[in-house]
NUVEX-264385 format. One record per residue: x, y, z of N, C-alpha, C in turn. Coordinates in steps of 0.1 Angstrom, whole numbers, always signed. Atoms other than C-alpha are relative to their C-alpha. Layout:
<atoms>
X, Y, Z, X, Y, Z, X, Y, Z
...
</atoms>
This chain:
<atoms>
-8, +3, -11, +160, -1639, -651, -9, -3, +11
+8, +4, -12, +147, -1656, -619, +4, +10, +11
-1, -9, -11, +143, -1632, -590, -3, -8, +12
+2, +5, -12, +146, -1643, -555, -11, +8, +8
+11, -7, -6, +113, -1634, -535, +5, +10, +10
-3, -9, -12, +116, -1605, -510, -5, -6, +14
+3, +7, -13, +117, -1619, -475, +5, +8, +12
-6, -5, -13, +122, -1607, -439, +13, -6, +3
-14, +6, -5, +156, -1610, -423, -1, -3, +15
+0, +3, -15, +154, -1628, -390, +14, +3, +6
-12, -2, -6, +181, -1617, -367, +5, -11, +9
-6, +10, -10, +206, -1639, -349, +2, +5, +13
-3, -6, -16, +211, -1637, -311, +14, +4, +1
-14, -3, -3, +248, -1635, -315, +8, -1, -14
-8, +1, +11, +274, -1631, -343, +4, -15, -5
-3, +10, +2, +284, -1665, -340, -10, -13, +0
+11, +10, +1, +250, -1683, -339, -2, -5, -13
+1, +5, +13, +247, -1707, -367, -14, -3, -4
+14, +2, +3, +209, -1706, -368, -2, +7, -14
+3, -6, +13, +199, -1702, -405, -9, +11, -1
+7, -12, +2, +187, -1670, -417, -3, +0, -15
+2, -2, +13, +171, -1660, -449, +3, +14, -5
-4, -13, +5, +185, -1630, -468, +0, +2, -14
-3, -2, +14, +190, -1614, -501, -11, +3, -8
+10, -4, +10, +157, -1605, -516, +3, +12, -6
-1, -13, +7, +154, -1576, -540, +1, +12, +9
+2, -11, -8, +144, -1553, -513, +9, +1, +14
-9, +1, -12, +169, -1564, -486, +9, +11, +0
-9, -10, -2, +189, -1537, -471, +15, -6, +1
-14, +5, -2, +227, -1539, -472, +5, +6, +14
-1, -3, -14, +233, -1537, -435, +15, +1, +4
-13, +1, -3, +265, -1533, -416, +4, -14, +3
-4, +12, -2, +265, -1568, -406, +3, -8, -14
-2, +6, +13, +262, -1579, -442, +12, +5, -6
-11, -5, +5, +289, -1556, -451, +13, -8, +5
-12, +6, -8, +313, -1571, -425, +2, -15, -6
-1, +13, +5, +303, -1606, -438, +7, +1, -15
-5, +0, +14, +310, -1596, -475, +15, +3, +1
-13, -2, +0, +344, -1582, -464, +8, -13, +4
-8, +13, -4, +355, -1614, -446, +0, -11, -12
-1, +8, +12, +346, -1633, -478, +9, +5, -10
-10, -6, +8, +366, -1610, -498, +13, -2, +5
-14, +3, -6, +396, -1614, -474, +3, -14, -4
-2, +13, +3, +392, -1652, -479, +4, -4, -15
-1, +0, +14, +391, -1648, -516, +14, +5, -2
-14, -5, +2, +424, -1628, -514, +9, -12, +3
-9, +12, -2, +441, -1659, -498, -2, -9, -9
+3, +10, +11, +425, -1681, -521, +10, +2, -13
-8, -4, +10, +441, -1660, -549, +15, -2, +2
-14, +1, -2, +474, -1660, -531, +6, -15, -1
-3, +13, +0, +474, -1697, -527, +1, -6, -15
+1, +4, +13, +466, -1701, -563, +14, +3, -8
-10, -7, +8, +493, -1679, -578, +14, -4, +6
-12, +1, -7, +519, -1688, -552, +10, -10, -6
-9, +11, +8, +531, -1720, -573, +7, +5, -11
-7, -6, +14, +539, -1699, -604, +11, +8, +5
-11, -8, -5, +563, -1677, -582, +11, -9, +6
-12, +10, -5, +582, -1708, -567, +3, -10, -11
-3, +11, +9, +581, -1730, -598, +15, -1, -4
-14, +0, +5, +615, -1722, -611, +8, -4, +11
-9, +4, -11, +630, -1726, -576, -1, -15, +3
+3, +13, +0, +612, -1760, -574, +8, -9, -9
-8, +8, +10, +629, -1771, -606, +14, +1, +3
-14, -1, -1, +664, -1759, -598, +5, -2, +12
-6, -1, -16, +668, -1760, -559, -3, -13, +6
+5, +12, -9, +649, -1791, -546, +6, -12, -2
-7, +14, +2, +668, -1819, -561, -11, -11, -3
+11, +11, +2, +634, -1835, -568, -1, -6, -14
+0, +4, +14, +643, -1839, -605, -11, +5, -9
+11, -6, +9, +614, -1818, -619, +7, +5, -14
-1, -6, +14, +613, -1810, -656, -11, +10, -2
+11, -11, +2, +592, -1782, -672, -14, -9, -1
+12, +7, +2, +567, -1811, -681, -6, -5, +14
+4, +5, -12, +566, -1826, -647, -4, +12, +11
+3, -12, -7, +565, -1791, -631, -15, +4, -3
+14, -3, +4, +534, -1785, -651, -10, -10, +7
+10, +10, -5, +518, -1818, -639, -3, +5, +16
+2, -4, -15, +524, -1806, -602, -9, +12, +0
+8, -11, +1, +509, -1772, -611, -15, -4, -2
+15, +3, +3, +477, -1790, -624, -7, -7, +12
+6, +6, -11, +474, -1808, -591, -10, +8, +8
+9, -6, -8, +458, -1780, -572, -12, +3, -7
+12, -3, +7, +434, -1773, -600, -8, -13, -1
+9, +11, -2, +423, -1809, -599, -9, -1, +12
+7, -1, -11, +415, -1805, -564, -10, +11, +1
+8, -10, +2, +398, -1773, -571, -13, -4, -9
+13, +5, +8, +375, -1790, -596, -8, -9, +10
+8, +9, -9, +365, -1816, -569, -7, +11, +10
+6, -10, -11, +360, -1788, -543, -12, +9, -4
+9, -9, +4, +341, -1764, -565, -15, -7, -1
+12, +8, +2, +316, -1791, -576, -9, -3, +11
+7, +5, -12, +308, -1805, -542, -3, +9, +9
+2, -10, -9, +312, -1775, -522, -13, +9, -3
+10, -8, +4, +287, -1755, -542, -13, -7, +3
+13, +7, -4, +261, -1783, -536, +0, -2, +14
-1, +0, -14, +271, -1786, -500, -5, +14, +4
+6, -14, -5, +265, -1748, -496, -15, +1, -2
+14, -1, +2, +230, -1750, -509, -7, -10, +9
+7, +9, -8, +222, -1780, -487, +3, +0, +14
-4, -1, -15, +241, -1775, -454, +2, +13, +4
-2, -12, -4, +246, -1738, -454, +14, +6, -6
-12, -5, +7, +271, -1713, -468, +10, +1, +11
-9, -3, -11, +288, -1705, -434, +9, -12, +3
-6, +12, -3, +300, -1740, -426, +9, -4, -12
-6, +3, +12, +310, -1747, -461, +13, +9, -2
-10, -10, +2, +331, -1715, -464, +11, -1, +10
-11, +1, -10, +349, -1719, -431, +8, -14, -1
-6, +14, +3, +356, -1757, -438, +9, +0, -10
-8, +0, +12, +370, -1749, -471, +14, +9, +4
-11, -9, -3, +392, -1719, -457, +11, -9, +10
-8, +7, -8, +405, -1743, -430, +9, -10, -7
-6, +10, +6, +414, -1770, -453, +12, +6, -9
-10, -5, +10, +432, -1749, -479, +12, +7, +8
-11, -5, -7, +452, -1731, -453, +8, -11, +7
-9, +10, -7, +465, -1763, -434, +8, -6, -11
-8, +7, +11, +475, -1781, -466, +10, +9, -8
-8, -9, +7, +490, -1750, -481, +14, +3, +10
-10, +0, -9, +512, -1746, -450, +10, -12, +1
-9, +14, +1, +523, -1784, -451, +8, +1, -11
-7, +1, +11, +535, -1778, -486, +16, +6, +2
-13, -5, -3, +565, -1758, -470, +9, -12, +6
-8, +10, -8, +576, -1791, -453, -1, -14, -9
+0, +12, +8, +571, -1815, -483, +14, -5, -4
-14, +4, +2, +601, -1838, -486, +3, -5, -15
-2, +5, +14, +595, -1849, -523, -11, +6, -10
+10, -5, +11, +575, -1840, -555, -13, -7, +2
+12, +7, -2, +549, -1868, -551, -9, +7, +13
+6, -6, -12, +541, -1854, -514, -5, +14, -2
+4, -15, +3, +542, -1818, -526, -13, +0, -10
+11, +1, +9, +518, -1826, -554, -13, -4, +6
+13, +3, -8, +493, -1844, -531, -4, +10, +9
+5, -11, -8, +493, -1816, -507, -7, +11, -7
+7, -11, +9, +485, -1791, -535, -14, -4, -3
+13, +6, +5, +457, -1814, -546, -9, +2, +13
+8, +0, -13, +443, -1814, -510, -5, +14, +3
+2, -14, -2, +448, -1776, -507, -11, +5, -10
+8, -4, +12, +431, -1773, -540, -16, -2, +3
+14, +3, -3, +399, -1789, -527, -6, +12, +8
+6, -12, -9, +394, -1760, -502, +0, +11, -7
+2, -11, +8, +404, -1735, -527, -10, +0, -9
+11, +1, +11, +380, -1747, -553, -14, +2, +7
+13, +0, -7, +351, -1750, -527, -3, +14, +6
+4, -14, -6, +355, -1714, -512, -6, +10, -9
+6, -9, +9, +347, -1693, -543, -14, -1, -2
+14, +1, +2, +314, -1706, -552, -8, +2, +13
+9, -1, -12, +302, -1709, -516, +1, +15, +5
+1, -15, -4, +314, -1672, -508, -9, +9, -10
+9, -7, +10, +298, -1660, -540, -16, -2, +2
+13, +3, -4, +266, -1677, -530, -5, +7, +12
+4, -8, -11, +265, -1662, -497, +0, +14, -1
+0, -15, +3, +274, -1627, -509, -13, +4, -9
+13, -4, +8, +245, -1629, -535, -12, -1, +8
+10, -1, -10, +222, -1635, -506, -1, +12, +9
+0, -12, -10, +235, -1607, -484, -2, +15, -6
+1, -14, +7, +233, -1579, -510, -13, +2, -7
+12, -1, +9, +203, -1564, -527, +3, -3, -14
+0, +6, +14, +194, -1577, -560, +7, +9, -11
-5, -10, +9, +203, -1546, -579, +16, +1, +1
-14, +0, -1, +239, -1548, -565, +6, -13, -2
-7, +13, +1, +245, -1585, -570, +10, -2, -10
-11, +1, +10, +263, -1584, -602, +13, +8, +3
-13, -8, -4, +286, -1555, -592, +7, -6, +11
-7, +6, -12, +294, -1570, -558, +8, -13, -3
-7, +13, +4, +301, -1605, -574, +12, +2, -7
-12, -4, +7, +325, -1588, -597, +11, +5, +8
-11, -7, -8, +343, -1568, -571, +4, -10, +9
-5, +11, -8, +345, -1598, -549, +11, -9, -5
-12, +8, +6, +367, -1616, -573, +13, +8, -2
-14, -7, +0, +392, -1588, -573, +10, -6, +11
-8, +6, -10, +404, -1606, -543, +11, -11, -5
-10, +11, +6, +420, -1635, -565, +13, +8, -6
-12, -6, +5, +444, -1611, -585, +7, +9, +11
-6, -7, -11, +449, -1590, -554, +11, -10, +8
-7, +11, -7, +461, -1622, -537, +12, -4, -9
-10, +3, +9, +482, -1630, -568, +11, +11, +0
-8, -13, +0, +497, -1594, -568, +9, -2, +12
-8, +2, -12, +507, -1601, -531, +10, -10, -1
-10, +12, +1, +523, -1635, -539, +13, +6, -8
-11, -5, +7, +545, -1617, -565, +8, +9, +7
-9, -9, -8, +555, -1589, -543, +7, -6, +13
-7, +7, -11, +562, -1611, -513, +11, -9, -5
-10, +10, +5, +580, -1636, -535, +13, +8, -5
-13, -10, +3, +605, -1607, -547, +9, +1, +12
-8, -1, -12, +615, -1604, -511, +3, -12, +7
-1, +13, -8, +610, -1638, -495, +9, -11, -6
-7, +10, +6, +624, -1662, -520, +15, +1, +1
-15, -1, +0, +659, -1648, -523, +5, -2, +15
-5, -1, -13, +661, -1643, -484, -2, -12, +8
+3, +11, -10, +644, -1673, -469, -5, -12, -8
+4, +13, +7, +637, -1698, -498, -15, -2, -3
+13, +2, +7, +606, -1711, -517, -10, -3, +12
+8, +4, -11, +593, -1727, -485, -8, +11, +8
+8, -13, -7, +584, -1692, -469, -12, +3, -5
+12, -5, +7, +560, -1685, -495, -13, -8, +4
+11, +9, -5, +536, -1713, -482, -3, +2, +14
+3, -2, -14, +539, -1704, -446, -8, +13, +1
+8, -12, -1, +521, -1670, -454, -15, -5, +2
+15, +3, -2, +489, -1690, -453, -4, -2, +14
+3, +0, -14, +491, -1692, -416, -8, +12, +4
+7, -12, -5, +477, -1657, -415, -15, -2, -3
+14, +1, +2, +444, -1668, -430, -6, -10, +9
+5, +8, -11, +442, -1696, -404, -1, +6, +12
+0, -6, -13, +449, -1674, -375, -7, +14, +1
+5, -14, -2, +433, -1640, -385, -14, -1, -8
+12, -2, +9, +406, -1644, -413, -10, -11, +5
+9, +10, -6, +390, -1677, -401, -6, +3, +12
+6, -6, -12, +383, -1664, -367, -10, +13, -3
+9, -11, +4, +368, -1633, -383, -13, -6, -6
+12, +7, +5, +346, -1656, -403, -10, -6, +10
+9, +4, -10, +334, -1674, -372, -8, +12, +6
+7, -10, -8, +324, -1641, -357, -10, +7, -10
+9, -8, +8, +308, -1623, -388, -8, -7, -10
+6, +6, +12, +297, -1648, -413, -14, -7, +5
+13, +5, -3, +259, -1657, -410, -2, -13, -7
+4, +13, +7, +245, -1691, -417, -13, +4, -8
+12, -2, +8, +221, -1688, -446, -5, -12, -9
+5, +11, +9, +197, -1709, -466, -7, +9, -10
+8, -7, +11, +180, -1698, -499, -15, +2, +6
+14, -2, -7, +147, -1683, -489, -11, -10, -3
+9, +11, +2, +126, -1708, -507, +1, -13, +8
-4, +12, -8, +144, -1737, -489, -2, +4, +14
+1, -2, -14, +145, -1720, -455, -16, -1, +4
+13, +0, -3, +107, -1718, -455, -6, -14, +2
+3, +12, -1, +106, -1755, -457, +10, -7, +10
-11, +6, -7, +134, -1762, -432, +12, -3, -7
-12, +3, +8, +161, -1761, -458, -2, -9, -13
+2, +8, +12, +143, -1781, -485, -11, +8, -8
+10, -6, +9, +124, -1767, -514, -11, -11, -5
+9, +9, +2, +93, -1786, -517, -7, +0, -14
+7, -2, +14, +82, -1772, -552, +9, -1, -11
-9, +0, +12, +113, -1771, -572, +12, -10, +3
-12, +9, -2, +140, -1798, -577, +14, +8, +1
-12, -5, +0, +175, -1790, -568, +10, -9, -2
-11, +7, +2, +210, -1803, -574, +3, +1, -16
-5, -2, +13, +230, -1808, -605, -10, -4, -12
+11, +5, +10, +201, -1827, -624, -8, +11, -5
+9, -12, +4, +182, -1794, -624, +6, +8, -10
-8, -8, +9, +210, -1777, -642, +1, -6, -14
-2, +8, +12, +211, -1803, -669, -12, -5, -6
+12, +1, +6, +175, -1802, -678, -6, +13, -3
+7, -14, +4, +150, -1775, -693, -4, +6, +15
-4, -9, +11, +150, -1747, -689, +16, +4, +0
-13, -5, -2, +187, -1745, -678, +12, -8, -9
-10, +8, +6, +205, -1771, -698, +9, +6, -10
-7, -7, +10, +217, -1751, -728, +10, +10, +5
-6, -10, -6, +229, -1722, -707, +10, -5, +8
-8, +7, -9, +244, -1744, -681, +12, -4, -7
-12, +7, +8, +267, -1763, -708, +8, +13, -4
-8, -12, +6, +277, -1729, -724, +7, +7, +11
-7, -8, -12, +286, -1712, -690, +12, -9, +5
-10, +10, -2, +306, -1744, -683, +13, +1, -10
-11, -1, +11, +326, -1743, -715, +6, +11, -1
-8, -13, +2, +332, -1706, -715, +8, +1, +13
-8, -1, -11, +346, -1711, -680, +12, -9, -1
-11, +8, +2, +368, -1739, -690, +10, +8, -9
-7, -8, +9, +381, -1716, -719, +8, +11, +8
-4, -11, -7, +385, -1686, -697, +11, -4, +12
-9, +4, -9, +403, -1704, -668, +13, -6, -6
-11, +4, +6, +426, -1721, -692, +10, +11, -3
-9, -10, +2, +440, -1687, -702, +3, +7, +14
-4, -8, -13, +439, -1670, -667, +11, -9, +7
-9, +10, -9, +455, -1701, -648, +12, -4, -7
-12, +2, +9, +478, -1708, -677, +10, +8, +2
-9, -12, -2, +493, -1673, -674, +4, +0, +15
-3, -1, -13, +492, -1674, -637, +11, -10, +4
-10, +10, -4, +512, -1707, -635, +14, +2, -7
-12, +0, +8, +537, -1702, -663, +7, +14, -2
-5, -12, +3, +543, -1665, -668, +13, +3, +7
-14, -2, -5, +572, -1661, -644, +12, -8, -7
-11, +9, +7, +590, -1691, -659, +2, +3, -15
+0, -4, +16, +581, -1680, -695, +8, +13, -2
-6, -13, +3, +595, -1645, -689, +17, -4, +4
-13, +4, -2, +627, -1662, -674, +7, -6, -12
-6, +7, +13, +632, -1683, -705, +0, +9, -10
-1, -10, +10, +627, -1652, -726, +12, +9, +4
-13, -7, -4, +659, -1638, -707, +0, +10, +11
+2, -8, -10, +646, -1620, -679, +4, -7, +14
-4, +6, -13, +659, -1625, -642, -12, -3, +8
+13, +3, -8, +635, -1637, -614, -6, +12, +4
+7, -11, -5, +629, -1603, -600, -8, +6, -10
+7, -6, +10, +619, -1590, -634, -12, -8, -4
+11, +9, +3, +599, -1621, -642, -12, +3, +9
+9, -1, -7, +580, -1616, -611, -8, +14, +0
+8, -12, +1, +571, -1579, -617, -9, -2, -13
+9, +3, +11, +557, -1592, -651, -13, -6, +5
+12, +8, -6, +534, -1615, -630, -8, +11, +8
+8, -11, -7, +526, -1584, -609, -8, +8, -9
+7, -8, +10, +516, -1565, -640, -13, -8, -3
+11, +7, +4, +493, -1593, -650, -10, +0, +12
+9, +1, -11, +477, -1595, -616, -7, +13, +4
+7, -14, -2, +473, -1556, -611, -10, +3, -11
+10, +0, +10, +456, -1558, -644, -12, -5, +2
+14, +10, -5, +431, -1585, -631, -6, +10, +9
+7, -7, -10, +425, -1563, -601, -8, +14, -8
+7, -11, +8, +418, -1532, -624, -11, -5, -8
+11, +4, +7, +397, -1554, -645, -12, -4, +7
+12, +2, -10, +376, -1564, -615, -8, +12, +2
+7, -13, +0, +367, -1527, -611, -7, +4, -13
+6, -5, +12, +362, -1518, -646, -11, -10, -6
+10, +8, +3, +341, -1549, -654, -12, +1, +9
+11, -4, -8, +321, -1542, -625, -9, +10, -4
+7, -11, +3, +312, -1510, -636, -6, -2, -15
+5, +1, +13, +307, -1519, -673, -9, -13, -1
+10, +11, -1, +289, -1551, -664, -14, +6, +5
+13, -6, -4, +263, -1530, -646, -6, +9, -11
+4, -10, +10, +262, -1505, -674, -5, -6, -13
+3, +8, +13, +261, -1529, -705, -5, -14, +2
+4, +12, -1, +253, -1561, -690, +12, -11, +1
-11, +8, -3, +276, -1589, -677, +5, -7, -13
-4, +8, +12, +276, -1611, -710, +7, +9, -10
-8, -7, +10, +283, -1584, -736, +13, +6, +5
-13, -5, -4, +310, -1569, -713, +11, -12, +1
-9, +10, +0, +325, -1603, -710, +5, -5, -13
-3, +3, +13, +325, -1609, -746, +13, +10, -5
-11, -9, +4, +346, -1576, -751, +13, -2, +8
-11, +4, -7, +369, -1586, -721, +9, -11, -6
-7, +12, +5, +377, -1619, -736, +7, +3, -13
-7, -5, +12, +385, -1603, -769, +12, +8, +2
-11, -9, -4, +408, -1578, -753, +13, -9, +3
-10, +8, -5, +427, -1606, -735, +6, -7, -12
-6, +7, +11, +432, -1625, -767, +8, +8, -9
-9, -9, +5, +444, -1595, -786, +13, +3, +5
-12, -3, -7, +469, -1586, -760, +10, -11, -1
-9, +12, +1, +484, -1622, -759, +5, -2, -14
-4, +1, +14, +487, -1622, -797, +11, +10, -1
-10, -10, +1, +507, -1589, -795, +14, -5, +6
-12, +5, -9, +533, -1606, -769, +6, -9, -10
-7, +8, +8, +541, -1631, -796, +10, +6, -9
-7, -7, +9, +554, -1604, -817, +15, +5, +4
-12, -5, -8, +583, -1597, -792, +0, +15, +1
+0, -13, +0, +575, -1562, -785, +10, +7, +10
-9, -6, -8, +595, -1537, -765, -5, -3, +16
+4, +5, -13, +594, -1542, -727, -11, +9, +5
+11, -9, -5, +571, -1512, -720, -14, -6, -6
+11, +6, +6, +546, -1528, -744, -5, -13, +6
+3, +13, -6, +550, -1562, -728, -8, +3, +13
+8, -1, -12, +539, -1548, -695, -14, +5, -2
+14, -4, +4, +509, -1530, -711, -10, -11, -5
+6, +11, +6, +499, -1561, -729, -4, -12, +11
+1, +9, -10, +502, -1582, -698, -12, +6, +10
+11, -8, -9, +480, -1554, -677, -13, -4, -8
+12, +3, +7, +454, -1559, -706, -5, -15, +0
+3, +15, -1, +457, -1597, -705, -7, -3, +14
+5, +3, -13, +450, -1596, -667, -16, +7, +0
+14, -5, +0, +420, -1571, -673, -10, -10, -7
+7, +8, +8, +406, -1594, -699, -4, -15, +4
+1, +14, -5, +411, -1629, -686, -9, -1, +14
+7, +0, -12, +401, -1622, -651, -13, +6, +1
+14, -8, +0, +374, -1597, -659, -9, -10, -7
+10, +9, +5, +358, -1623, -681, -6, -10, +10
+3, +10, -10, +358, -1648, -653, -11, +7, +10
+8, -7, -10, +343, -1623, -629, -15, +3, -3
+11, -3, +7, +316, -1614, -654, -9, -13, +0
+5, +13, +0, +308, -1651, -659, -7, -4, +14
+5, +4, -14, +303, -1657, -621, -11, +10, +2
+13, -7, -2, +281, -1625, -620, -14, -4, -7
+12, +4, +6, +259, -1637, -647, -6, -13, +5
+6, +13, -6, +255, -1672, -632, -7, +4, +13
+7, -4, -13, +248, -1657, -598, -13, +7, -4
+12, -8, +3, +220, -1635, -615, -11, -10, -6
+9, +7, +8, +206, -1661, -638, -8, -10, +7
+7, +12, -6, +198, -1690, -615, -7, +5, +13
+8, -5, -12, +171, -1688, -586, +8, -4, +13
-8, +2, -12, +183, -1688, -550, +4, -15, +4
-1, +15, -4, +179, -1728, -543, +10, -6, -10
-12, +6, +8, +204, -1734, -572, +10, +8, -2
-12, -10, +1, +227, -1705, -570, +14, -7, +4
-13, +7, -3, +255, -1724, -552, +3, -11, -7
-2, +12, +8, +250, -1755, -571, +5, +5, -15
-5, -3, +12, +252, -1736, -603, +13, +7, -2
-13, -5, -3, +283, -1716, -593, +11, -11, +0
-7, +12, -1, +298, -1748, -583, +2, -8, -13
-2, +7, +14, +291, -1764, -617, +7, +7, -10
-8, -7, +10, +304, -1736, -637, +15, +1, +4
-14, +0, -5, +336, -1732, -616, +6, -14, +1
-6, +12, +0, +340, -1769, -611, +4, -6, -13
-2, +5, +13, +337, -1780, -646, +11, +8, -6
-9, -9, +5, +357, -1750, -655, +15, -2, +3
-14, +4, -5, +386, -1762, -636, +7, -10, -9
-6, +8, +10, +391, -1786, -665, +11, +8, -8
-9, -9, +7, +407, -1757, -682, +12, +4, +9
-11, -3, -9, +428, -1748, -652, +9, -12, +3
-8, +13, +0, +440, -1784, -649, +8, -2, -13
-6, +2, +14, +448, -1785, -687, +12, +9, -2
-10, -11, +5, +468, -1752, -689, +12, -2, +5
-12, +3, -5, +497, -1760, -667, +6, -12, -8
-4, +10, +6, +501, -1794, -683, +4, +2, -15
-2, -3, +14, +497, -1782, -719, +11, +12, -3
-12, -11, +0, +520, -1751, -712, +14, -7, +1
-11, +6, -4, +547, -1775, -699, +5, -9, -12
-3, +8, +13, +543, -1799, -730, +5, +9, -11
-2, -9, +9, +545, -1771, -753, +15, +3, +0
-15, -4, -2, +579, -1759, -739, +9, -13, -1
-8, +12, +1, +591, -1796, -736, +1, -3, -15
-1, +4, +14, +584, -1801, -774, +9, +11, -7
-8, -11, +7, +607, -1770, -781, -7, +10, -8
+9, -9, +10, +579, -1748, -795, +2, +13, +5
-3, -13, -4, +591, -1719, -774, -11, +7, +8
+9, -7, -8, +575, -1693, -752, -11, +5, -7
+12, -4, +7, +553, -1679, -780, -11, -8, -2
+10, +10, +0, +536, -1712, -782, -10, +1, +11
+9, -2, -13, +520, -1706, -746, -8, +11, -2
+8, -13, +3, +509, -1671, -755, -11, -3, -10
+9, +3, +10, +493, -1684, -787, -12, -9, +5
+10, +9, -6, +475, -1712, -767, -10, +7, +9
+9, -8, -9, +462, -1687, -741, -9, +10, -7
+6, -9, +8, +451, -1663, -768, -11, -7, -5
+11, +8, +5, +431, -1690, -785, -10, -3, +9
+9, +3, -9, +414, -1700, -754, -8, +13, +3
+8, -13, -2, +403, -1663, -748, -10, +2, -11
+10, -2, +11, +389, -1661, -783, -11, -10, +0
+11, +10, -1, +369, -1694, -778, -10, +5, +11
+8, -4, -11, +356, -1680, -745, -10, +11, -7
+9, -10, +6, +343, -1649, -765, -11, -5, -9
+10, +5, +10, +326, -1670, -791, -12, -7, +9
+10, +5, -8, +308, -1691, -764, -7, +8, +8
+9, -10, -7, +297, -1661, -744, -9, +7, -9
+8, -4, +9, +283, -1648, -775, -11, -10, -3
+11, +9, +1, +262, -1679, -778, -8, +1, +13
+9, -1, -12, +251, -1676, -742, -8, +13, -2
+9, -13, +3, +239, -1640, -751, -11, -2, -9
+11, +4, +10, +220, -1653, -781, -11, -8, +6
+10, +9, -6, +204, -1680, -761, -10, +8, +10
+7, -9, -10, +194, -1656, -732, -9, +10, -7
+9, -9, +7, +181, -1631, -756, -12, -7, -6
+11, +8, +4, +160, -1657, -774, -10, -5, +10
+9, +5, -11, +148, -1671, -742, -9, +12, +6
+7, -12, -5, +139, -1636, -729, -11, +4, -9
+9, -4, +9, +120, -1627, -760, -13, -9, +0
+11, +11, +1, +97, -1659, -757, -6, -1, +12
+4, +3, -14, +93, -1656, -719, -11, +10, +3
+10, -9, -4, +61, -1640, -706, +3, +11, +11
-4, -9, -12, +79, -1625, -676, +10, +11, -6
-9, -11, +5, +102, -1603, -700, +14, -4, +0
-15, +2, +4, +140, -1599, -706, +8, -2, +13
-10, +2, -10, +167, -1610, -684, +11, +10, +0
-9, -11, +0, +193, -1586, -673, +15, -7, -1
-14, +4, +2, +222, -1609, -679, +2, -4, -16
</atoms>
């Protein structure tokens, strides 16, 4: 593993001062100002999670109430639009965060996804709605790698993996809020009200970010005015030795994991309605999935610290795959809830651990770029999942076909992560610096 060198932490003259600072060496203290910045990043990830899952809560309403002529297949296409935007945002925002600074990138992404999510409530047609979801997705996709890169610099190295995993609990918490809010708001005020909730991020969390988020550069880059004179940066560095093999495996594992997680997030309420449950019950199943993901964030944070991110991620992916296979058997409703909780623990937990492993494996000047690479290319899975889910249903293959597809993706993720573990173990055994902790 590449450790960031220990450096002093210059203080800013005021909370909003954008002067770059260098933080996050192994000996750095986790100060109150750093804790406030991490909390703001977590709140933004909560809204990121809400905006991602909100489409699944309104999907059946869009099909039946808007008069836009949506079918299951076209609804899946619209569901994919946000993930296309996320792929674009994650790839470029990670690079921007390494080059221009984390603070500007995080706040810019938050403003973008909030504005375009709000505008979704006023969309007059399916093409306009899909376009707005794509543009919101650019901000959604850019926020997570940028926020994780900042947090990795604000916390001591020994806490980096744990905090990165807990940070991602914001995604399913946001999804849980979307399900809970949907149960109340959709029947009372219509699907449009779900997108207006994003105004809270714009009016509350973004101002908190302006106050508490520091501007940072990776220590090696800050020493040369934001440039690293000794080591190359950018995507090209990830795709050559010594990072090529691991970078490709991380990307493929993320594709498989996000296929399972966002496929479930997009289609679960609709799948449960097709299975005979009413909207309220279908949304409680979505709530179970997201609460499981919240629990998964905590469980995998502990287990990842205890056993390592990669071994824990392999186990989490296997749990998810097994739980989704059980759903195909048509178990009693109590077992359905339990399996959805385990699916949430496994799918989201796996992704949290991949992020933790990436944040730990790459040096500071490549961290944002590497997170953007993994999450950006991983969005291919998120883009494909709503489409494939809709096509399987349109082909008359039934609800079980979706659960089998998502279970298969989780199993593939487990295999790919096992390959990552073997590669890192082989690399550490031949490295003169010793073993990596990922």
